[in-house]
C-alpha positions in Angstrom: 82.7 3.1 -47.2 83.7 6.8 -47.7 82.5 6.8 -51.4 79.3 5.1 -50.4 78.7 7.9 -47.8 79.3 10.6 -50.5 77.0 8.8 -52.9 74.2 8.7 -50.2 74.7 12.4 -49.6 74.4 13.2 -53.3 71.2 11.2 -53.6 69.8 12.9 -50.5 70.4 16.3 -52.1 68.8 15.2 -55.3 65.6 14.2 -53.6 65.5 17.4 -51.5 65.6 19.6 -54.7 63.2 17.4 -56.6 60.1 16.9 -54.5 58.0 16.7 -57.6 59.4 13.3 -58.3 57.7 11.8 -55.3 55.1 14.4 -54.5 55.3 17.0 -51.8 55.3 14.5 -48.9 58.1 12.0 -48.8 59.9 10.0 -46.1 63.7 10.2 -46.2 63.9 7.0 -44.1 62.6 5.1 -47.1 65.7 6.0 -49.2 68.1 3.0 -49.8 71.4 3.7 -51.5 73.1 0.4 -50.6 73.0 -0.8 -54.2 73.3 2.6 -55.9 75.9 3.1 -58.7 77.4 6.4 -59.9 79.2 6.7 -63.2 80.5 9.5 -65.5 77.9 10.3 -68.2 79.9 12.9 -70.2 82.4 15.7 -69.7 80.1 17.4 -67.3 77.5 14.8 -66.4 77.0 12.1 -63.7 74.5 9.3 -63.8 73.2 7.8 -60.5 71.2 4.6 -60.8 69.7 1.8 -58.6 68.4 4.1 -55.9 65.5 2.4 -54.0 62.7 4.6 -52.6 60.1 2.3 -51.0 59.2 -0.2 -53.7 60.3 2.1 -56.6 63.7 2.2 -58.2 64.9 5.7 -59.2 67.8 7.0 -61.4 69.2 10.6 -61.9 71.2 12.4 -64.5 73.1 15.3 -63.0 74.8 18.1 -65.1 77.4 20.6 -63.8 76.1 24.2 -63.9 79.5 25.9 -63.7 83.0 25.0 -65.0 84.4 24.5 -61.5 81.8 21.7 -60.8 80.6 23.3 -57.6 76.9 23.6 -58.6 74.9 20.7 -60.2 71.3 20.4 -61.4 69.1 17.5 -62.0 68.8 17.2 -65.8 66.5 14.2 -65.9 64.9 11.7 -63.5 64.1 8.1 -64.4 61.5 6.1 -62.4 60.0 2.6 -62.9 62.0 1.6 -66.0 64.0 -1.6 -66.1 67.7 -0.8 -66.8 68.8 -1.8 -70.3 72.2 -2.7 -68.9 72.1 -4.9 -65.8 73.9 -3.9 -62.6 76.3 -6.9 -62.9 77.8 -5.5 -66.2 81.1 -3.6 -65.7 82.5 -1.4 -68.5 85.4 -0.1 -66.4 88.0 -2.2 -68.2 86.4 -2.2 -71.7 88.5 -1.3 -74.7 87.2 0.1 -78.1 88.9 -0.5 -81.4 87.9 0.2 -85.1 87.7 -2.5 -87.8 89.0 0.0 -90.3 85.6 0.4 -91.9 82.2 1.2 -90.6 82.3 -0.8 -87.3 83.8 -0.9 -83.9 84.7 -3.7 -81.5 84.1 -3.3 -77.7 86.2 -5.9 -75.8 86.7 -6.5 -72.1 83.1 -6.3 -71.1 82.8 -8.0 -67.7 79.6 -10.0 -67.0 79.5 -12.1 -63.8 83.2 -12.3 -63.7 83.6 -13.4 -67.4 84.9 -11.4 -70.3 82.8 -10.7 -73.4 83.1 -8.8 -76.8 80.4 -6.9 -78.7 80.4 -5.4 -82.2 78.6 -2.2 -83.3 78.0 -0.8 -86.9 78.1 2.9 -87.5 75.0 3.8 -89.4 75.4 7.6 -89.5 77.1 10.4 -87.5 74.8 9.9 -84.5 73.6 6.3 -84.7 75.3 2.9 -83.9 73.7 -0.5 -84.2 74.8 -3.6 -82.3 75.3 -6.2 -85.0 76.5 -9.0 -82.7 75.5 -9.3 -79.1 78.3 -9.9 -76.5 80.2 -13.1 -77.2 82.8 -14.7 -74.9 86.1 -13.1 -75.5 89.5 -12.4 -74.0 89.8 -9.9 -71.1 91.3 -6.6 -71.8 94.9 -5.8 -71.1 94.0 -3.4 -68.3 91.7 -5.9 -66.7 94.4 -8.6 -66.8 97.0 -6.2 -65.2 94.6 -5.1 -62.5 93.6 -8.7 -61.8 97.3 -9.8 -61.6 98.1 -6.9 -59.3 95.2 -7.7 -57.0 96.3 -11.4 -56.9 99.8 -10.3 -55.9 98.5 -8.1 -53.2 96.3 -10.9 -51.8 99.1 -13.4 -52.0 101.4 -11.0 -50.2 98.9 -10.4 -47.5 98.3 -14.1 -47.0 102.0 -14.7 -46.9 102.4 -12.0 -44.3 99.6 -13.6 -42.2 101.2 -17.0 -42.5 104.5 -15.6 -41.4 102.9 -14.0 -38.3 101.1 -17.3 -37.5 104.4 -19.2 -37.8 106.2 -16.7 -35.6 103.4 -17.0 -33.0 103.5 -20.8 -33.1 107.3 -20.7 -32.7 107.0 -18.4 -29.7 104.4 -20.8 -28.1 106.7 -23.8 -28.7 109.6 -21.9 -27.0 107.3 -21.1 -24.0 106.1 -24.7 -23.8 109.7 -26.0 -23.9 110.6 -23.5 -21.1 107.6 -24.6 -19.1 108.5 -28.3 -19.6 112.0 -27.6 -18.3 110.6 -25.7 -15.3 108.1 -28.6 -14.6 110.9 -31.1 -14.7 112.9 -29.1 -12.2 109.8 -28.8 -10.0 109.3 -32.6 -10.1 112.8 -33.1 -8.9 112.3 -30.6 -6.1 108.9 -32.2 -5.1 110.6 -35.6 -4.9 113.1 -34.2 -2.5 110.3 -32.6 -0.4 108.4 -35.8 -0.5 111.4 -37.6 1.0 111.6 -34.9 3.7 107.9 -35.4 4.5 108.3 -39.1 4.8 111.2 -38.6 7.3 109.0 -36.1 9.1 106.1 -38.6 9.4 108.5 -41.1 11.0 109.6 -38.5 13.4 106.0 -37.5 14.2 105.0 -41.1 14.8 107.7 -41.2 17.4 106.5 -38.0 19.0 102.9 -39.3 18.9 104.0 -42.3 21.0 105.5 -39.9 23.6 102.2 -37.9 23.7 100.2 -41.0 24.2 102.3 -41.7 27.3 101.8 -38.2 28.5 98.1 -38.5 28.0 98.0 -41.5 30.2 99.8 -39.6 32.9 97.4 -36.6 32.6 94.3 -38.8 32.7 95.6 -40.2 36.0 96.0 -36.6 37.3 92.5 -35.8 36.2 91.2 -38.7 38.2 92.9 -37.3 41.3 91.4 -33.8 40.6 87.9 -35.2 40.2 88.1 -36.6 43.7 88.5 -33.1 45.1 85.7 -31.6 42.9 83.2 -31.5 45.7 85.0 -28.6 47.4 85.2 -26.6 44.1 81.4 -26.9 43.6 80.8 -25.3 47.0 83.1 -22.4 46.1 81.2 -21.9 42.8 77.8 -21.7 44.6 79.2 -19.0 46.9 80.4 -17.0 43.8 77.0 -17.3 42.2 75.2 -15.9 45.2 77.7 -12.9 45.3 77.0 -12.3 41.5 73.3 -12.1 42.1 73.7 -9.6 44.9 75.9 -7.4 42.7 73.2 -7.5 39.9 70.6 -6.2 42.4 72.9 -3.5 43.6 73.5 -2.4 40.0 69.8 -2.3 39.2 69.2 -0.1 42.2 71.9 2.3 41.1 70.5 2.6 37.6 67.0 3.3 39.1 68.4 6.1 41.2 70.2 7.6 38.2 67.0 7.5 36.2 65.1 9.3 39.0 67.6 12.1 38.8 66.6 12.7 35.1 63.7 15.1 34.8 61.5 15.0 31.6 58.6 17.4 31.5 55.7 17.1 29.1 53.2 20.0 29.4 50.1 20.2 27.2 48.4 23.2 28.8 51.1 25.1 30.6 50.6 28.9 30.9 52.5 31.0 28.5 55.9 32.0 30.1 57.0 35.6 30.4 60.4 34.6 29.2 63.0 31.9 29.0 65.1 31.7 32.2 68.3 30.0 33.1 68.5 27.5 35.9 70.1 30.0 38.2 68.3 33.3 37.2 64.8 34.6 37.6 64.7 36.9 34.5 65.8 36.9 30.8 69.6 37.5 30.5 70.2 36.8 26.8 71.3 40.2 25.7 74.3 39.3 23.5 73.5 38.2 19.9 76.0 35.7 18.4 74.3 35.0 15.1 71.2 35.8 13.0 70.2 34.4 9.7 71.6 31.6 7.5 73.7 33.7 5.0 77.1 32.6 6.3 76.4 28.9 6.2 77.3 26.1 3.8 75.5 23.0 2.6 76.7 19.5 3.5 74.7 17.0 1.4 71.2 17.6 0.2 69.7 20.2 -2.2 69.3 23.4 -0.3 67.5 26.6 -1.3 69.1 29.3 0.8 68.2 32.9 1.7 69.4 35.0 4.6 66.2 34.3 6.6 65.3 30.8 5.4 66.7 27.5 4.2 64.7 24.7 2.5 66.0 21.1 1.8 64.3 19.7 -1.3 65.9 16.3 -1.9 63.3 13.7 -0.7 65.9 10.8 -1.0 68.4 12.4 1.3 68.7 11.0 4.9 71.7 12.9 6.2 71.3 16.4 4.6 73.0 19.1 6.7 73.5 22.9 6.6 76.4 24.1 8.7 77.1 27.5 10.3 80.3 28.4 12.1 79.7 29.9 15.6 81.8 29.8 18.7 79.9 28.4 21.7 81.3 28.7 25.3 80.5 27.7 28.8 77.9 30.5 29.1 74.2 29.6 28.7 73.2 29.8 25.1 69.7 30.2 23.5 69.0 28.9 19.9 65.8 30.2 18.4 64.2 29.4 15.0 61.1 28.2 13.2 60.9 24.8 11.6 58.4 22.6 9.7 58.4 19.5 7.4 55.9 19.2 4.6 57.0 15.7 3.6 54.9 12.5 3.9 55.6 9.4 5.8 58.9 9.2 7.7 60.4 12.7 8.1 62.7 14.4 10.5 64.4 17.7 11.2 66.6 19.1 13.9 69.8 20.9 14.9 73.3 19.8 16.1 74.7 22.3 18.6 77.9 22.7 20.6 79.5 20.7 17.7 83.2 20.2 17.1 85.6 17.6 15.5 83.4 16.7 12.5 85.6 15.2 9.7 83.1 13.3 7.6 80.2 15.2 6.0 78.7 11.9 4.8 78.4 10.5 8.3 75.4 9.6 10.4 76.6 11.6 13.4 78.2 15.0 13.5 81.5 15.0 15.5 81.2 15.7 19.2 77.8 17.4 19.6 74.2 17.3 20.9 71.3 16.9 18.5 67.7 18.1 19.1 65.5 16.1 16.7 61.8 16.1 15.7 60.5 13.1 13.8 57.4 11.3 12.6 57.7 7.6 11.6 54.2 5.9 11.3 55.7 2.6 10.2 58.1 2.3 13.1 56.0 3.8 15.9 52.6 2.7 14.6 51.2 6.3 14.9 51.5 9.7 13.2 52.6 11.3 16.5 55.5 13.7 16.5 58.4 12.7 18.7 60.9 15.1 20.3 64.3 13.5 20.9 67.8 14.3 22.2 70.8 12.5 20.7 74.5 12.5 21.8 76.9 12.3 18.9 80.4 11.1 19.6 81.8 11.1 16.0 80.6 10.7 12.4 79.4 7.1 13.1 78.4 6.7 16.7 75.3 8.6 17.8 72.8 7.4 20.4 69.3 8.6 21.5 69.2 9.6 25.2 65.7 11.1 25.4 62.4 10.5 23.5 59.0 12.2 24.2 55.7 12.5 22.2 54.5 16.1 21.8 51.0 17.2 20.8 52.3 19.6 18.1 52.6 18.3 14.5 55.9 18.4 12.7 54.1 19.7 9.6 53.0 22.9 11.5 55.2 26.0 11.7 56.8 25.4 15.1 58.6 28.1 17.0 61.5 26.3 18.7 63.8 27.6 21.5 66.6 25.4 22.7 68.4 26.5 25.9 71.7 24.8 26.8 73.5 25.6 30.1 76.9 23.9 30.0 77.9 24.7 33.6 74.8 23.1 35.0 74.6 20.6 32.1 70.8 21.3 31.6 69.1 21.0 28.2 65.6 22.7 27.9 63.3 22.9 24.9 60.4 25.3 24.4 57.9 24.7 21.5 55.5 27.6 20.7 56.6 29.2 24.0 55.7 26.0 26.1 58.4 24.0 27.9 58.4 20.5 26.5 61.7 18.9 27.5 64.2 19.4 30.4 67.1 17.0 30.8 70.4 16.9 32.7 73.0 15.8 30.2 76.0 14.5 32.2 78.1 14.8 29.1 80.5 17.6 30.2 80.1 19.3 26.8 80.9 23.0 27.3 82.6 24.1 24.0 81.6 24.1 20.3 82.6 25.7 17.0 79.6 24.9 14.8 75.8 24.3 14.6 74.3 22.1 11.9 70.7 21.9 10.8 69.8 18.5 9.4 66.8 16.9 7.7 65.4 13.5 6.7 63.4 13.5 3.5 62.4 16.6 1.5 60.3 19.6 2.2 61.9 20.6 5.5 62.5 24.3 6.2 64.1 26.5 8.9 63.6 30.2 9.3 64.2 33.2 11.6 67.4 31.9 13.2 68.9 33.8 16.2 71.6 32.6 18.6 72.1 34.5 21.9 74.0 34.3 25.1 74.6 36.5 28.2 77.2 39.3 28.6 
């Protein structure tokens, strides 16, 4: 295989340096050297024959240019001619001897596996004439030695293979004998177990008879109980009435709780002079906790990040998050930023705040936190309306929506969002483009956090101009 590769390379080089043989345009994929033969053609010459190029057979005569044999040139190219000596003639083991006069004998010519002898007459110093064409003859000594050596090697290889097969079969016989011994032992053991099972069946039959007697006694007791069933039915009716009364009381309690939750949707509210806390009449947010996105880190998604803006570009990502560390306390905190989504179909964006305890960046939720979420899902809701929602996350798996409201703004617009959270009063308020859109009493007792996390659904969502403030 190695020699065939070298031969192919030599043929390739010959064709490269001799484009005139085939014309200037030739296709190297048409070259076939699978039947090519290379032989020594003199002290500094090589002959390559049986190279196929398309439908044409080509042969080359190479001659060494320097004594070291590093440079070669194409001395002659043969195309289209039928070889005088067929490819199935081998002269590798031929021997030449003189008849003592004007002729020579060439023996050991191999043709189709048979040995032949030819005779040539010397006409002059440069010319020989074949006087007798190859006749059957004895193989040369070298051919006989090589053939015997090859036979010995093949016999040795076959013998080694047979020995390995015998060894493998002997090992299998040993394994089968061991398995047979083990099977015999198992049969003896199973017979013993079978006897034990038979004894156990006899014992179970005896116990079954005892159970039948007990069943008769229990059936008699059931008959006695059925006679007193009437009083039990009356007690069940009383319990059913009490259960219905408890259901009514529970529904009334739920309704009162719902009435305590205030959700405000304003489409034409006057522009406020400022964002106020539940217990103050003027803006108090004079302490800046964080500005910009430069200190954050991505958690899933393909984010483009600058100090003033982050963009999530992976359209296949449903839980992409960008996290910033910031300590949040029991004081009222205002989160302000711009956001929009340029994606099509189902999209979403939002922010986890007052977050802590997140241990799984691949999760649906984000530790213990609140999530403000804007989304559009025409397939689920049946419209292209933008929904503003509040979620409570308990860990990386459990997160539930507690508030859902349709807003007139579109998620594809550049929206100015202000989120006010007052832990002491447990109020959550959202302003979009300076208009109050949501107000909700949370009841979650969440007054500490160590992180905020912006998250997106789909690609093309961006956030900019982040500022987080609290009061002194």
